[in-house]
LUMRO-15674 format. One record per residue: residue number from 0; chain; x, y, z of N, C-alpha, C in turn. Coordinates in steps of 0.001 Angstrom, whole numbers, m for minus. Each point is the difference from the previous one (the first is absolute). Layout:
<rec><pos>NUM</pos><unit>A</unit><n_x>X</n_x><n_y>Y</n_y><n_z>Z</n_z><ca_x>X</ca_x><ca_y>Y</ca_y><ca_z>Z</ca_z><c_x>X</c_x><c_y>Y</c_y><c_z>Z</c_z></rec>
...
***
This chain:
<rec><pos>0</pos><unit>A</unit><n_x>801</n_x><n_y>m1115</n_y><n_z>94</n_z><ca_x>m852</ca_x><ca_y>1148</ca_y><ca_z>m195</ca_z><c_x>856</c_x><c_y>1351</c_y><c_z>112</c_z></rec>
<rec><pos>1</pos><unit>A</unit><n_x>m424</n_x><n_y>734</n_y><n_z>m773</n_z><ca_x>783</ca_x><ca_y>1341</ca_y><ca_z>80</ca_z><c_x>m848</c_x><c_y>1042</c_y><c_z>409</c_z></rec>
<rec><pos>2</pos><unit>A</unit><n_x>609</n_x><n_y>661</n_y><n_z>781</n_z><ca_x>m875</ca_x><ca_y>1259</ca_y><ca_z>585</ca_z><c_x>216</c_x><c_y>1209</c_y><c_z>m942</c_z></rec>
<rec><pos>3</pos><unit>A</unit><n_x>m926</n_x><n_y>555</n_y><n_z>m327</n_z><ca_x>70</ca_x><ca_y>1158</ca_y><ca_z>m968</ca_z><c_x>m502</c_x><c_y>1257</c_y><c_z>911</c_z></rec>
<rec><pos>4</pos><unit>A</unit><n_x>662</n_x><n_y>990</n_y><n_z>31</n_z><ca_x>m235</ca_x><ca_y>1161</ca_y><ca_z>892</ca_z><c_x>m556</c_x><c_y>906</c_y><c_z>m959</c_z></rec>
<rec><pos>5</pos><unit>A</unit><n_x>m1311</n_x><n_y>534</n_y><n_z>373</n_z><ca_x>m394</ca_x><ca_y>1047</ca_y><ca_z>m959</ca_z><c_x>308</c_x><c_y>1292</c_y><c_z>518</c_z></rec>
<rec><pos>6</pos><unit>A</unit><n_x>600</n_x><n_y>685</n_y><n_z>m729</n_z><ca_x>327</ca_x><ca_y>1398</ca_y><ca_z>495</ca_z><c_x>m809</c_x><c_y>871</c_y><c_z>m985</c_z></rec>
<rec><pos>7</pos><unit>A</unit><n_x>m440</n_x><n_y>1140</n_y><n_z>731</n_z><ca_x>m571</ca_x><ca_y>1065</ca_y><ca_z>m743</ca_z><c_x>1072</c_x><c_y>1188</c_y><c_z>m287</c_z></rec>
<rec><pos>8</pos><unit>A</unit><n_x>m33</n_x><n_y>417</n_y><n_z>m1266</n_z><ca_x>838</ca_x><ca_y>875</ca_y><ca_z>m276</ca_z><c_x>m652</c_x><c_y>1485</c_y><c_z>47</c_z></rec>
<rec><pos>9</pos><unit>A</unit><n_x>490</n_x><n_y>670</n_y><n_z>732</n_z><ca_x>m684</ca_x><ca_y>1471</ca_y><ca_z>277</ca_z><c_x>794</c_x><c_y>993</c_y><c_z>m955</c_z></rec>
<rec><pos>10</pos><unit>A</unit><n_x>m979</n_x><n_y>481</n_y><n_z>m783</n_z><ca_x>649</ca_x><ca_y>1020</ca_y><ca_z>m1006</ca_z><c_x>133</c_x><c_y>1381</c_y><c_z>747</c_z></rec>
<rec><pos>11</pos><unit>A</unit><n_x>988</n_x><n_y>542</n_y><n_z>m250</n_z><ca_x>297</ca_x><ca_y>1576</ca_y><ca_z>498</ca_z><c_x>178</c_x><c_y>m108</c_y><c_z>1558</c_z></rec>
<rec><pos>12</pos><unit>A</unit><n_x>255</n_x><n_y>m982</n_y><n_z>659</n_z><ca_x>183</ca_x><ca_y>18</ca_y><ca_z>1431</ca_z><c_x>1005</c_x><c_y>990</c_y><c_z>467</c_z></rec>
<rec><pos>13</pos><unit>A</unit><n_x>1267</n_x><n_y>m38</n_y><n_z>m647</n_z><ca_x>944</ca_x><ca_y>977</ca_y><ca_z>476</ca_z><c_x>m419</c_x><c_y>1463</c_y><c_z>m293</c_z></rec>
<rec><pos>14</pos><unit>A</unit><n_x>m772</n_x><n_y>111</n_y><n_z>m1245</n_z><ca_x>m262</ca_x><ca_y>1517</ca_y><ca_z>m242</ca_z><c_x>m924</c_x><c_y>482</c_y><c_z>882</c_z></rec>
<rec><pos>15</pos><unit>A</unit><n_x>m1063</n_x><n_y>m784</n_y><n_z>319</n_z><ca_x>m1069</ca_x><ca_y>440</ca_y><ca_z>1006</ca_z><c_x>514</c_x><c_y>154</c_y><c_z>1345</c_z></rec>
<rec><pos>16</pos><unit>A</unit><n_x>993</n_x><n_y>m812</n_y><n_z>450</n_z><ca_x>613</ca_x><ca_y>144</ca_y><ca_z>1336</ca_z><c_x>908</c_x><c_y>1356</c_y><c_z>30</c_z></rec>
<rec><pos>17</pos><unit>A</unit><n_x>532</n_x><n_y>174</n_y><n_z>m1052</n_z><ca_x>955</ca_x><ca_y>1386</ca_y><ca_z>m193</ca_z><c_x>m979</c_x><c_y>1148</c_y><c_z>38</c_z></rec>
<rec><pos>18</pos><unit>A</unit><n_x>m1096</n_x><n_y>m100</n_y><n_z>m566</n_z><ca_x>m920</ca_x><ca_y>1210</ca_y><ca_z>m177</ca_z><c_x>m738</c_x><c_y>208</c_y><c_z>1346</c_z></rec>
<rec><pos>19</pos><unit>A</unit><n_x>m244</n_x><n_y>m1069</n_y><n_z>927</n_z><ca_x>m371</ca_x><ca_y>m21</ca_y><ca_z>1248</ca_z><c_x>810</c_x><c_y>748</c_y><c_z>765</c_z></rec>
<rec><pos>20</pos><unit>A</unit><n_x>1294</n_x><n_y>m431</n_y><n_z>152</n_z><ca_x>1093</ca_x><ca_y>530</ca_y><ca_z>742</ca_z><c_x>217</c_x><c_y>1562</c_y><c_z>m251</c_z></rec>
<rec><pos>21</pos><unit>A</unit><n_x>m155</n_x><n_y>307</n_y><n_z>m1289</n_z><ca_x>280</ca_x><ca_y>1468</ca_y><ca_z>m368</ca_z><c_x>m1311</c_x><c_y>839</c_y><c_z>397</c_z></rec>
<rec><pos>22</pos><unit>A</unit><n_x>m1030</n_x><n_y>m555</n_y><n_z>24</n_z><ca_x>m1305</ca_x><ca_y>596</ca_y><ca_z>427</ca_z><c_x>91</c_x><c_y>249</c_y><c_z>1556</c_z></rec>
<rec><pos>23</pos><unit>A</unit><n_x>405</n_x><n_y>m933</n_y><n_z>714</n_z><ca_x>110</ca_x><ca_y>131</ca_y><ca_z>1526</ca_z><c_x>1111</c_x><c_y>1113</c_y><c_z>360</c_z></rec>
<rec><pos>24</pos><unit>A</unit><n_x>1139</n_x><n_y>m18</n_y><n_z>m820</n_z><ca_x>901</ca_x><ca_y>989</ca_y><ca_z>215</ca_z><c_x>m491</c_x><c_y>1353</c_y><c_z>m265</c_z></rec>
<rec><pos>25</pos><unit>A</unit><n_x>m939</n_x><n_y>185</n_y><n_z>m1114</n_z><ca_x>m257</ca_x><ca_y>1215</ca_y><ca_z>m343</ca_z><c_x>m1218</c_x><c_y>517</c_y><c_z>1185</c_z></rec>
<rec><pos>26</pos><unit>A</unit><n_x>m669</n_x><n_y>m910</n_y><n_z>521</n_z><ca_x>m911</ca_x><ca_y>272</ca_y><ca_z>1030</ca_z><c_x>629</c_x><c_y>463</c_y><c_z>1216</c_z></rec>
<rec><pos>27</pos><unit>A</unit><n_x>1161</n_x><n_y>m669</n_y><n_z>434</n_z><ca_x>619</ca_x><ca_y>404</ca_y><ca_z>1179</ca_z><c_x>605</c_x><c_y>1328</c_y><c_z>m336</c_z></rec>
<rec><pos>28</pos><unit>A</unit><n_x>655</n_x><n_y>331</n_y><n_z>m1120</n_z><ca_x>530</ca_x><ca_y>1185</ca_y><ca_z>m216</ca_z><c_x>m1207</c_x><c_y>1176</c_y><c_z>m21</c_z></rec>
<rec><pos>29</pos><unit>A</unit><n_x>m1063</n_x><n_y>m216</n_y><n_z>m457</n_z><ca_x>m1106</ca_x><ca_y>785</ca_y><ca_z>97</ca_z><c_x>m361</c_x><c_y>436</c_y><c_z>1315</c_z></rec>
<rec><pos>30</pos><unit>A</unit><n_x>m115</n_x><n_y>m1022</n_y><n_z>990</n_z><ca_x>m315</ca_x><ca_y>155</ca_y><ca_z>1379</ca_z><c_x>922</c_x><c_y>1052</c_y><c_z>619</c_z></rec>
<rec><pos>31</pos><unit>A</unit><n_x>1457</n_x><n_y>m414</n_y><n_z>m188</n_z><ca_x>923</ca_x><ca_y>699</ca_y><ca_z>668</ca_z><c_x>25</c_x><c_y>1579</c_y><c_z>m561</c_z></rec>
<rec><pos>32</pos><unit>A</unit><n_x>m257</n_x><n_y>311</n_y><n_z>m1218</n_z><ca_x>m126</ca_x><ca_y>1244</ca_y><ca_z>m541</ca_z><c_x>m1255</c_x><c_y>649</c_y><c_z>537</c_z></rec>
<rec><pos>33</pos><unit>A</unit><n_x>m1079</n_x><n_y>m689</n_y><n_z>269</n_z><ca_x>m1259</ca_x><ca_y>680</ca_y><ca_z>547</ca_z><c_x>263</c_x><c_y>333</c_y><c_z>1568</c_z></rec>
<rec><pos>34</pos><unit>A</unit><n_x>711</n_x><n_y>m599</n_y><n_z>583</n_z><ca_x>295</ca_x><ca_y>139</ca_y><ca_z>1311</ca_z><c_x>947</c_x><c_y>1053</c_y><c_z>170</c_z></rec>
<rec><pos>35</pos><unit>A</unit><n_x>1053</n_x><n_y>87</n_y><n_z>m936</n_z><ca_x>988</ca_x><ca_y>1194</ca_y><ca_z>186</ca_z><c_x>m706</c_x><c_y>1294</c_y><c_z>m362</c_z></rec>
<rec><pos>36</pos><unit>A</unit><n_x>m1016</n_x><n_y>52</n_y><n_z>m766</n_z><ca_x>m684</ca_x><ca_y>1251</ca_y><ca_z>m375</ca_z><c_x>m946</c_x><c_y>497</c_y><c_z>1173</c_z></rec>
<rec><pos>37</pos><unit>A</unit><n_x>m152</n_x><n_y>m738</n_y><n_z>966</n_z><ca_x>m859</ca_x><ca_y>359</ca_y><ca_z>1017</ca_z><c_x>m1223</c_x><c_y>m869</c_y><c_z>235</c_z></rec>
<rec><pos>38</pos><unit>A</unit><n_x>m382</n_x><n_y>m528</n_y><n_z>m1213</n_z><ca_x>m1089</ca_x><ca_y>m941</ca_y><ca_z>123</ca_z><c_x>m1354</c_x><c_y>455</c_y><c_z>737</c_z></rec>
<rec><pos>39</pos><unit>A</unit><n_x>m391</n_x><n_y>m630</n_y><n_z>976</n_z><ca_x>m1226</ca_x><ca_y>140</ca_y><ca_z>725</ca_z><c_x>63</c_x><c_y>1296</c_y><c_z>783</c_z></rec>
<rec><pos>40</pos><unit>A</unit><n_x>1193</n_x><n_y>430</n_y><n_z>272</n_z><ca_x>49</ca_x><ca_y>1058</ca_y><ca_z>992</ca_z><c_x>m445</c_x><c_y>1358</c_y><c_z>m796</c_z></rec>
<rec><pos>41</pos><unit>A</unit><n_x>392</n_x><n_y>126</n_y><n_z>m1351</n_z><ca_x>m216</ca_x><ca_y>1174</ca_y><ca_z>m628</ca_z><c_x>m1440</c_x><c_y>m77</c_y><c_z>m372</c_z></rec>
<rec><pos>42</pos><unit>A</unit><n_x>m576</n_x><n_y>m954</n_y><n_z>m205</n_z><ca_x>m1564</ca_x><ca_y>m98</ca_y><ca_z>m230</ca_z><c_x>m768</c_x><c_y>348</c_y><c_z>1190</c_z></rec>
<rec><pos>43</pos><unit>A</unit><n_x>426</n_x><n_y>m446</n_y><n_z>1206</n_z><ca_x>m753</ca_x><ca_y>446</ca_y><ca_z>1177</ca_z><c_x>199</c_x><c_y>1428</c_y><c_z>237</c_z></rec>
<rec><pos>44</pos><unit>A</unit><n_x>1151</n_x><n_y>692</n_y><n_z>m189</n_z><ca_x>136</ca_x><ca_y>1304</ca_y><ca_z>m18</ca_z><c_x>m932</c_x><c_y>743</c_y><c_z>m810</c_z></rec>
<rec><pos>45</pos><unit>A</unit><n_x>4</n_x><n_y>m427</n_y><n_z>m1341</n_z><ca_x>m912</ca_x><ca_y>639</ca_y><ca_z>m916</ca_z><c_x>m1391</c_x><c_y>m67</c_y><c_z>508</c_z></rec>
<rec><pos>46</pos><unit>A</unit><n_x>m515</n_x><n_y>m1127</n_y><n_z>526</n_z><ca_x>m1289</ca_x><ca_y>m293</ca_y><ca_z>263</ca_z><c_x>m350</c_x><c_y>1063</c_y><c_z>1160</c_z></rec>
<rec><pos>47</pos><unit>A</unit><n_x>861</n_x><n_y>60</n_y><n_z>1043</n_z><ca_x>m164</ca_x><ca_y>986</ca_y><ca_z>1201</ca_z><c_x>m193</c_x><c_y>1432</c_y><c_z>m575</c_z></rec>
<rec><pos>48</pos><unit>A</unit><n_x>1028</n_x><n_y>300</n_y><n_z>m1072</n_z><ca_x>m184</ca_x><ca_y>1519</ca_y><ca_z>m515</ca_z><c_x>m1448</c_x><c_y>30</c_y><c_z>m661</c_z></rec>
<rec><pos>49</pos><unit>A</unit><n_x>m432</n_x><n_y>m853</n_y><n_z>m810</n_z><ca_x>m1182</ca_x><ca_y>149</ca_y><ca_z>m782</ca_z><c_x>m1192</c_x><c_y>114</c_y><c_z>932</c_z></rec>
<rec><pos>50</pos><unit>A</unit><n_x>314</n_x><n_y>m761</n_y><n_z>1114</n_z><ca_x>m1302</ca_x><ca_y>m130</ca_y><ca_z>944</ca_z><c_x>m4</c_x><c_y>1547</c_y><c_z>657</c_z></rec>
<rec><pos>51</pos><unit>A</unit><n_x>1140</n_x><n_y>611</n_y><n_z>352</n_z><ca_x>10</ca_x><ca_y>1243</ca_y><ca_z>610</ca_z><c_x>m510</c_x><c_y>975</c_y><c_z>m879</c_z></rec>
<rec><pos>52</pos><unit>A</unit><n_x>276</n_x><n_y>m92</n_y><n_z>m1435</n_z><ca_x>m494</ca_x><ca_y>964</ca_y><ca_z>m1092</ca_z><c_x>m1435</c_x><c_y>m86</c_y><c_z>m20</c_z></rec>
<rec><pos>53</pos><unit>A</unit><n_x>m496</n_x><n_y>m1257</n_y><n_z>19</n_z><ca_x>m1454</ca_x><ca_y>m101</ca_y><ca_z>m39</ca_z><c_x>m808</c_x><c_y>535</c_y><c_z>1076</c_z></rec>
<rec><pos>54</pos><unit>A</unit><n_x>558</n_x><n_y>m127</n_y><n_z>1269</n_z><ca_x>m542</ca_x><ca_y>548</ca_y><ca_z>1202</ca_z><c_x>m44</c_x><c_y>1562</c_y><c_z>m144</c_z></rec>
<rec><pos>55</pos><unit>A</unit><n_x>1064</n_x><n_y>633</n_y><n_z>m546</n_z><ca_x>107</ca_x><ca_y>1444</ca_y><ca_z>m147</ca_z><c_x>m970</c_x><c_y>316</c_y><c_z>m929</c_z></rec>
<rec><pos>56</pos><unit>A</unit><n_x>m178</n_x><n_y>m745</n_y><n_z>m1149</n_z><ca_x>m946</ca_x><ca_y>441</ca_y><ca_z>m1026</ca_z><c_x>m1430</c_x><c_y>m134</c_y><c_z>470</c_z></rec>
<rec><pos>57</pos><unit>A</unit><n_x>m332</n_x><n_y>m1000</n_y><n_z>869</n_z><ca_x>m1274</ca_x><ca_y>m97</ca_y><ca_z>530</ca_z><c_x>m254</c_x><c_y>1263</c_y><c_z>924</c_z></rec>
<rec><pos>58</pos><unit>A</unit><n_x>845</n_x><n_y>378</n_y><n_z>655</n_z><ca_x>m222</ca_x><ca_y>1413</ca_y><ca_z>1131</ca_z><c_x>m300</c_x><c_y>1040</c_y><c_z>m982</c_z></rec>
<rec><pos>59</pos><unit>A</unit><n_x>831</n_x><n_y>241</n_y><n_z>m1072</n_z><ca_x>m187</ca_x><ca_y>1147</ca_y><ca_z>m818</ca_z><c_x>m1394</c_x><c_y>m108</c_y><c_z>m772</c_z></rec>
<rec><pos>60</pos><unit>A</unit><n_x>m490</n_x><n_y>m1143</n_y><n_z>m373</n_z><ca_x>m1077</ca_x><ca_y>m278</ca_y><ca_z>m705</ca_z><c_x>m1161</c_x><c_y>331</c_y><c_z>971</c_z></rec>
<rec><pos>61</pos><unit>A</unit><n_x>79</n_x><n_y>m398</n_y><n_z>1176</n_z><ca_x>m989</ca_x><ca_y>247</ca_y><ca_z>1036</ca_z><c_x>m207</c_x><c_y>1614</c_y><c_z>314</c_z></rec>
<rec><pos>62</pos><unit>A</unit><n_x>1289</n_x><n_y>636</n_y><n_z>m20</n_z><ca_x>m65</ca_x><ca_y>1368</ca_y><ca_z>256</ca_z><c_x>m780</c_x><c_y>740</c_y><c_z>m1023</c_z></rec>
<rec><pos>63</pos><unit>A</unit><n_x>405</n_x><n_y>m455</n_y><n_z>m1399</n_z><ca_x>m500</ca_x><ca_y>564</ca_y><ca_z>m1220</ca_z><c_x>m1516</c_x><c_y>m102</c_y><c_z>m67</c_z></rec>
<rec><pos>64</pos><unit>A</unit><n_x>m568</n_x><n_y>m1288</n_y><n_z>506</n_z><ca_x>m1313</ca_x><ca_y>m121</ca_y><ca_z>m123</ca_z><c_x>m705</c_x><c_y>748</c_y><c_z>1072</c_z></rec>
<rec><pos>65</pos><unit>A</unit><n_x>664</n_x><n_y>168</n_y><n_z>1136</n_z><ca_x>m707</ca_x><ca_y>961</ca_y><ca_z>1045</ca_z><c_x>m95</c_x><c_y>1350</c_y><c_z>m315</c_z></rec>
<rec><pos>66</pos><unit>A</unit><n_x>1086</n_x><n_y>385</n_y><n_z>m743</n_z><ca_x>m74</ca_x><ca_y>1475</ca_y><ca_z>m582</ca_z><c_x>m1178</c_x><c_y>194</c_y><c_z>m1108</c_z></rec>
<rec><pos>67</pos><unit>A</unit><n_x>86</n_x><n_y>m1034</n_y><n_z>m813</n_z><ca_x>m1201</ca_x><ca_y>18</ca_y><ca_z>m1089</ca_z><c_x>m1361</c_x><c_y>m90</c_y><c_z>676</c_z></rec>
<rec><pos>68</pos><unit>A</unit><n_x>m185</n_x><n_y>m741</n_y><n_z>925</n_z><ca_x>m1131</ca_x><ca_y>m61</ca_y><ca_z>770</ca_z><c_x>m614</c_x><c_y>1216</c_y><c_z>637</c_z></rec>
<rec><pos>69</pos><unit>A</unit><n_x>1027</n_x><n_y>653</n_y><n_z>525</n_z><ca_x>m304</ca_x><ca_y>1332</ca_y><ca_z>718</ca_z><c_x>m238</c_x><c_y>1202</c_y><c_z>m994</c_z></rec>
<rec><pos>70</pos><unit>A</unit><n_x>694</n_x><n_y>m22</n_y><n_z>m1298</n_z><ca_x>m317</ca_x><ca_y>801</ca_y><ca_z>m1043</ca_z><c_x>m1364</c_x><c_y>m132</c_y><c_z>m572</c_z></rec>
<rec><pos>71</pos><unit>A</unit><n_x>m356</n_x><n_y>m1381</n_y><n_z>m173</n_z><ca_x>m1174</ca_x><ca_y>m184</ca_y><ca_z>m749</ca_z><c_x>m1061</c_x><c_y>172</c_y><c_z>1128</c_z></rec>
<rec><pos>72</pos><unit>A</unit><n_x>m21</n_x><n_y>m94</n_y><n_z>1353</n_z><ca_x>m834</ca_x><ca_y>216</ca_y><ca_z>931</ca_z><c_x>m436</c_x><c_y>1647</c_y><c_z>36</c_z></rec>
<rec><pos>73</pos><unit>A</unit><n_x>1245</n_x><n_y>676</n_y><n_z>m42</n_z><ca_x>m311</ca_x><ca_y>1563</ca_y><ca_z>m40</ca_z><c_x>m682</c_x><c_y>368</c_y><c_z>m1374</c_z></rec>
<rec><pos>74</pos><unit>A</unit><n_x>442</n_x><n_y>m470</n_y><n_z>m1100</n_z><ca_x>m694</ca_x><ca_y>366</ca_y><ca_z>m1057</ca_z><c_x>m1414</c_x><c_y>m353</c_y><c_z>m165</c_z></rec>
<rec><pos>75</pos><unit>A</unit><n_x>m445</n_x><n_y>m1154</n_y><n_z>657</n_z><ca_x>m1267</ca_x><ca_y>m190</ca_y><ca_z>60</ca_z><c_x>m856</c_x><c_y>714</c_y><c_z>984</c_z></rec>
<rec><pos>76</pos><unit>A</unit><n_x>588</n_x><n_y>580</n_y><n_z>1120</n_z><ca_x>m596</ca_x><ca_y>791</ca_y><ca_z>897</ca_z><c_x>m388</c_x><c_y>1371</c_y><c_z>m819</c_z></rec>
<rec><pos>77</pos><unit>A</unit><n_x>1070</n_x><n_y>556</n_y><n_z>m608</n_z><ca_x>m72</ca_x><ca_y>1293</ca_y><ca_z>m734</ca_z><c_x>m1149</c_x><c_y>m176</c_y><c_z>m940</c_z></rec>
<rec><pos>78</pos><unit>A</unit><n_x>27</n_x><n_y>m1189</n_y><n_z>m837</n_z><ca_x>m1031</ca_x><ca_y>m154</ca_y><ca_z>m980</ca_z><c_x>m1411</c_x><c_y>m101</c_y><c_z>631</c_z></rec>
<rec><pos>79</pos><unit>A</unit><n_x>m145</n_x><n_y>m719</n_y><n_z>1192</n_z><ca_x>m1272</ca_x><ca_y>m64</ca_y><ca_z>685</ca_z><c_x>m479</c_x><c_y>1387</c_y><c_z>509</c_z></rec>
<rec><pos>80</pos><unit>A</unit><n_x>1003</n_x><n_y>675</n_y><n_z>462</n_z><ca_x>m438</ca_x><ca_y>1368</ca_y><ca_z>648</ca_z><c_x>m314</c_x><c_y>871</c_y><c_z>m1337</c_z></rec>
<rec><pos>81</pos><unit>A</unit><n_x>557</n_x><n_y>m162</n_y><n_z>m1150</n_z><ca_x>m483</ca_x><ca_y>692</ca_y><ca_z>m1200</ca_z><c_x>m1390</c_x><c_y>m268</c_y><c_z>m318</c_z></rec>
<rec><pos>82</pos><unit>A</unit><n_x>m162</n_x><n_y>m1194</n_y><n_z>m99</n_z><ca_x>m1433</ca_x><ca_y>m548</ca_y><ca_z>m523</ca_z><c_x>m924</c_x><c_y>488</c_y><c_z>1007</c_z></rec>
<rec><pos>83</pos><unit>A</unit><n_x>182</n_x><n_y>20</n_y><n_z>1219</n_z><ca_x>m877</ca_x><ca_y>297</ca_y><ca_z>1204</ca_z><c_x>m172</c_x><c_y>1409</c_y><c_z>m126</c_z></rec>
<rec><pos>84</pos><unit>A</unit><n_x>1028</n_x><n_y>834</n_y><n_z>m359</n_z><ca_x>m317</ca_x><ca_y>1491</ca_y><ca_z>9</ca_z><c_x>m609</c_x><c_y>354</c_y><c_z>m1270</c_z></rec>
<rec><pos>85</pos><unit>A</unit><n_x>m117</n_x><n_y>m578</n_y><n_z>m971</n_z><ca_x>m579</ca_x><ca_y>141</ca_y><ca_z>m1312</ca_z><c_x>m1521</c_x><c_y>m235</c_y><c_z>287</c_z></rec>
<rec><pos>86</pos><unit>A</unit><n_x>m210</n_x><n_y>m1142</n_y><n_z>645</n_z><ca_x>m1412</ca_x><ca_y>m462</ca_y><ca_z>379</ca_z><c_x>m658</c_x><c_y>1005</c_y><c_z>831</c_z></rec>
<rec><pos>87</pos><unit>A</unit><n_x>777</n_x><n_y>447</n_y><n_z>1151</n_z><ca_x>m701</ca_x><ca_y>976</ca_y><ca_z>774</ca_z><c_x>m258</c_x><c_y>1386</c_y><c_z>m621</c_z></rec>
<rec><pos>88</pos><unit>A</unit><n_x>991</n_x><n_y>301</n_y><n_z>m1013</n_z><ca_x>m167</ca_x><ca_y>1297</ca_y><ca_z>m728</ca_z><c_x>m1269</c_x><c_y>54</c_y><c_z>m737</c_z></rec>
<rec><pos>89</pos><unit>A</unit><n_x>m562</n_x><n_y>m1081</n_y><n_z>m442</n_z><ca_x>m1021</ca_x><ca_y>m88</ca_y><ca_z>m1005</ca_z><c_x>m1216</c_x><c_y>83</c_y><c_z>626</c_z></rec>
***
């Protein structure tokens, strides 16, 4: 009896392994570069700055609406007094 071993021949085994190694090295280099440029710390700082700016804009908008509301109220009061004055004059 002869024992025959069946071996499967993998095509491109070396090339695919090499491509995998190169991609892993590229990923490591990208992570290192990201961490050197500040990474998450810069994003957190920018987020805090944007939140501060947003709160400031909310305050300014509220003041603007309050002023607009007062001016509208004064204009409506004047208009109602003018209308009442015309009605009583007739």
